[in-house]
C-alpha positions, 0 to 999 in steps of 0.5 A: 862773559868770560870763557869760564862763565860760558862753560859754566852756563853751558854745563848748567844748560845741558845738564839733565833735569830742570831744578837748576833752570834759575841757576842757568838763567843767572849764569846767563845774566853774566852777559851784562853783569860780569861779576854777578854773584849768582848765589845771592839771587838763588838765596833770595829765591830760596827765602821766597820759597820758604815763605811761600811754603809757610803761606801755603801750609797755613792756608791749606795744610791738606795739599789741595792743588787749586788752593796751593796755586791760589796761595802761591799766586797771592804770595808771589804777586801780592806779598812779594809784589811781582808784576809784569813790566807793562810800562817798559816791556823792551827793557833788557833788564827784564831778561836778567833774572837777578834784575827781575828778582831785585826789581820784582818785575819782568817779562813772561818768561823770566816771571815764569822762571821765578814761578817755576823755581818757587812753585816746585820747591813748595811741592807743585808739579810745574813745567814751562809752556813755550806758547807763541809770543807769551810764555806760560806755565802748566801745573799738573798737580802736586809732586808725587801725586799718583793721580795728578789733577787735570792740567792747569795753564797759568800766566805769571805775567798777569798775576798767575791767572788761570787760562782756559783754551779759549783764553789761550786762543785770544792770547795767540790772536793778540800776539800773532794776529786774528788769522792765527789758529790755536792748536793744543800742540802750542801748549807742549811742555818747554824744558830747560834748554828750550827756555834758555834759548827763548830767553837768549833770543829775546835778549838778542832782539833787545840788544839789536833794537838798541844797537848793542851789536857786540852784546847781540853777537855774544848772545848769538855765540851762546845760541850756537853753542847750545845748537850748532845746527841753527842756520838762523843764528849762523846768519844772524851772527854773520850780520851782527859781525858785519854791523861791527865792521868785522868783515872776515868773521861776517864773510865766513858765517854768511858764506857758510849759511848760504852754502848750507841753505843751498844744500837743504832740500827745498820746501814750499816755504823756500819758494816764497818771494820773501825767502828768495829776496832774503837769499839774494840780499845775503848773496849781495852782502857776501859779494861786497864782503869778498871785495872788502876782505880782498882789499884788506889783504 
């Protein structure tokens, strides 16, 4: 991404309101597609919304929420043929909205962005749900309803099916283990910046798995631009710089991370052996980096 692309992404990400989520997600795709014309994909999404609106009005001109959701699901997952990418879930293209729209497949969060974008434009009151391990969507009714219906949880990755709380508990166990306990707080709404952060974290992991360390560090830069207080991203950017042989940058980030971590109030989690081992390992990295940097001067 050029500095101008980064500025445009941050402006969209931080602007109040949810309507430009898809535009921000497409700007993010410039990480991979530098000359991407985002207006093309936004135009395709608008055409989908127009077709969905016609399908919903034709099926139920009265505006019943359940009927509208059923028609929207049929339109997106049958007529437009969107589906979850079960065969190649880790493909980085699943995190780029232009690819998802062109290929009609993606991961839960990008399919949810399509669902949110189209569904809001046909009059549904939708919001994202940052559920652990599997992004979901909530419908609260029709936009403008004085008395919205009971909340409905939907899974765009699996064709927009409706999930009960028991279904959500099973989904949590599948992603977090049988010991994980479901709590309704896990169904709290996710707003635009939170959704974009989750997309970026997914993308960073995908790049790191394929040893695309330079792109993964670019993602860390964006994450720190969105949240400069993120210690996790400061640490990860330092480790990614180390992998790239950029020892000065790695040393700066890791020293800063350790200094901030040392000043942070201790919690019970900080006493875990795993946390202590990570802290000691990073100190070893810093000592080695200091020697490397000193030898280059």
